[in-house]
N, C-alpha and C positions, 0 to 999 in steps of 0.2 A: 432275689433269686432263690429258687428251690434248693433244698439241701440234697446232696447226692445220695445220702443214706436213706432218703425217703423215695428215691427214684424207682419207678416200676415200669418204665418204658421198654421198647423193644430194641432200640439202638444201644450200643455199648455206653456205659455211664461216662467213661472218659471223653467220648465224642460228644455226648450230651452236654457235659460241663463246658467243653471248648466252644460249642455252638452257642451256649447261653452267654458266655463271656464275649464272644465276637458279635452276636446278634441278640441282645437282651429281649426277653419275652415281655410284651406289654402287659400291664395289669388288666385282667379280665380276658386276655387273648387266649383262645383255646389252643391246645397243643397242635392240632391238625392245621389250624390257620397259621400258627407260628411257623411250622415246618414248611408250609407252602410259600410263605413270605421269604423264608431263608433260602429256599431252592431257587426262587426267582431273583434274588439279590445279585446284581452283576459283580459284586466284590467277594462272592463266596469263595471262588478258587484262590484269589489273592490272599484273603484273610486266613484261610485254612491251610493252604499248601505253599504259600510264598513266604513263609516265616523261617527264621533260623531254627526254631524249635522243631518244625516239621522236618527240615533237612537233617537235623541230628537224629530224630526218631527213625527216619528212613535209613540212614547209614547204620544205626544200631541194628535194625531189623535185618539188613543185608549181611552184616558181619556175623550176627548170631545164627542166621540160617546157614551160612557157609561153614561155621564152626561145627554145627550139628551134622551137616552133610559130610564133613571131614571125619566124623566119628567120635566127637566129644559127647559127653553125657550132660544134658541140661540139669541144673540144680533141681533136686526133687524128683527126677525121673529114675526109674529102675534100669532102663536100658539106654545104651549109647545110640547115637545116630538120629536121623530124622524120623518123625512119627506122624501119621495121619490122625487127625482128631476123630475119635470114635463118635458115631451118631447116637443120640439118645434113643431114637426110635428107628432103627435101621430098616424095619419092614416098610416104612412109609416114605423111603427115599431111594432114588436110583443110585447105584454104586458104579456106574459106567466110568466116570472120570477118575474116581479113586482107584479102580482096578487098572485103568490104563496107566495112571501114574506109577502104580506099584510095578506093573509089567515093564515099563520103559526105564524106570530109574532105580528100582530096588533089586538087590540080589534076592533070588527066589528063596522063600522061607526064612529070610533073615532080616533083621532091622539094620540093614547096611546099604548105604548109597553106592551105586555102581561107580560113580565118578568121585569117590572120596579123595583120592590123590589129587585130582584136578582142583577140587574145592579147596584143599589145604594150600596148594601152590598159589591159588588166586588170593587167599588170605595174606600170604607172605608178600605177594606182589603189591598188594594195596597198603602194606605197612611202610610208613615213612619214619625213619629213625632220627631224622634231623632235629636237633634241639639247639637253642641259642648258645653262642659262644659264652663260656664262663657261667652257664646256667643249668647244666645237666645235673639232675638230682637222682641219686640211687638210694636204696634202703634195704634193710632186713630186720625182721623182728619187731616192727612197729605197725601201727594201723595205717596201711597204705591208702585207704580211702580218706582218712583224715589228712594225710599228707597231700593227696591229690586236691582236696578241697582248699588247703592252704595255698598250694601253688596257684590255683585259679584265682584265689583272693589276692595274692601278691601281684599277679599279672594285671588284674583289674585295677588295683590301686596305682600301678605304674603306667597304665594306659597302653601297654603293649606287652608282647610275650617276651619277658626277660628270663624266665625260668622254664625249663622243660623237664617233664617227668613221665615215665612210662604210663602210669594210670591216669595222668592228668592231661597230657597234651599229645598223646599218640593214639592210634586206632585201637590199642590194647584196652582202652577204657570202655569200649563198646561191648566187650565180652567179659570183662573182669567180674568175678563173683557170680556170673550167670551159668557157669558150668562147674561140674565137680572136678576136684583135683585128684584124678585117678593116677596112681603111681605108674609112670611109664605111658600114660595115655596121651591122646592128641592135645588136650588142653595144656597139660604140663609141658609137652614138647614145644607147643607154640610159644609159651612164655619164655622158655629157655632160649629159643632161637631169636625171638625179637629182643630179648634182654641183651643177648650177645651182640646184636646189631646196634643196639643203643650204646653199648660200651665202645663199639668200634667207631661210632659217629661222634662221640663226645669230643669237645674242643675246649682249649683254654683251661680255666680253673674248674675242676670237677668237684662236686659235693656228694657226700653220702651221710645218711643218718642210720644208726643201728642201736640196738638195745643190749646193754651189758658188754657186748663185744661183737665180733664177727662170727655169726653162727656157722658152724662147721659145714653144713650142707645147704646153705642158702644160695640162691642164684647169684647174688652179689659176690659172695665169697668164692664160689666155685667157678663162675663164668665171667661175670662182668669185670671184677677187679683184676683177675689174671689177664684178661684180654687187654685191658688198658695198660697195665704194667709191661706186658709183652710188647705191645705196640711202641711204647716209649723206648724200651730196650732196643728194638730193631731200628728205630729211626735214629737214635743216638749213635748206634754202631755204624750207621751209614753217614754219620757226621751231618745229620739234619736236625733242625729244631723240632722237637716232638710236637705233634698236634695237641696232645695234652701236656700242659706245662706244670700244673700244680694240682694237688689233691688234698681236700680237707674232709675228714670224717668226724662227724659229731657222734659221741657215744652217750646215750642216756643211761643213767645208773651204771657207770663203768664197774665191771666186776673187780678190777684190780685197784680201784680207788674208792674205797668204801665211804669216804667222807664227802664225796661229790655227787650231786644229783645229775649233773651233766658236765661233760668235758669235751674239748675240741683238740684235734690233732691234725697238723698240716705237714705234708711232704714227708721228710724222714721220720717225723714223730709217729707216723702210722705204724712203725715197727713195734711201738709200745703197746698197741691195742691187742688184747688177747683174742684168740679164736676160742669160742665157747661152744660147749656141747651140752644140750639139755639133759637133765637127769631123767626126765620122762619125755613128753612129746612137745611141750611148749615152755618158753621162757617168759615168766611174768615178773621176774625180779632176780636179783643177784643170787638168792638161795636156790634158784631153780636150775643152775648151770655150774659146770666145772670148766676150768681153763684147759684148752687142748692145743696149745702152741701159739705161735705168733706169725704175722705176715712176713713173707720172705721178699725182700726188695733187692734186686741185683746191684752189684757194685757200680755199674754204669749209671743206673738211675739215681742211686744214692749220691754219687759224685755230681751229677747234673743238678740235683736239688741243693747240694752243699754250695755249689758255685753260684746259685741264684740268691743265696743269702736267706735271712729270715723273712718269711712271708706271713702276712696276716691271713686269718681265715677268710673264706669266700663270703660274698654278700649273702648267698643262700644260707650258709652256715650260721651267720649272725641272726637271720630271721628264724631259723629252726631252733636255735638256742632259746629264743624268747618264747616260742610256742611248744617247747619240748613236751610238756605234760599232756598237751592235747593229743600227741602222737602215740601215747601208751594207754589211751582209754578207748574202750570199745562200747558201742551202743549209744 
């Protein structure tokens, strides 16, 4: 097969590679003859569009388009919102369709989609926060892409989805890292809202992994954890068994335990975990942060956990501890 870096054809190189893999070009077969053979092949549609890979790519494209239409800024772009691709030689092409698109869907003289609110609402409607019982995994301060990869690996090894995580098993993975994290922007708002939903949908024994401690401004510390503890408090108050029964937090390089590389805290033990504040903008180790308080757990929740007795760490936490160093490496 020809190498993609030597490719000089007119169709996109990614499509070229896929076609070559699905319909190998014969030795001595000219490109034109090969393309004609491929187009006539009755399995073309099934091989190219009937795959799980294509389904994933289609969902990714749809979610990223909606996110841009909602007003988020794509990674590497100067402006937020959708943008038409500029023509290399505008004088040689008609602009009728582009102008019609701009007139019908864009706010005049602005890079803003007229139906931005509807696009954002559709994104949220398509988000499913359901995760397996005893399998929800949250995080802050670690490489979430590495965690997502591990969650996928664990589920593959077990042959079914036993663990669920925002960037691994929900629709959030389709847009993660593809848009800029503008303070107060649409992308940040989306992750805050879906993370809150994930916390609300968690069941059974919940797991989290953090670095040094609970970062003072992370979504987990500010949104997800309070949501879960509050739900437990309300259900216990109503004399119901809470949907979330146990909580384990794995701390890599705990700030308050200098001699340990990783430590685990379950239920009432989480009050020992410090809330940490970075000295600058990022925490890459214990020396990069200061202690800024501890988690507040209500008396009702503390009593509920005390009556449950000593609980072992979750299954997800045991796996995280084995792979902890992978979660604090980037690149």
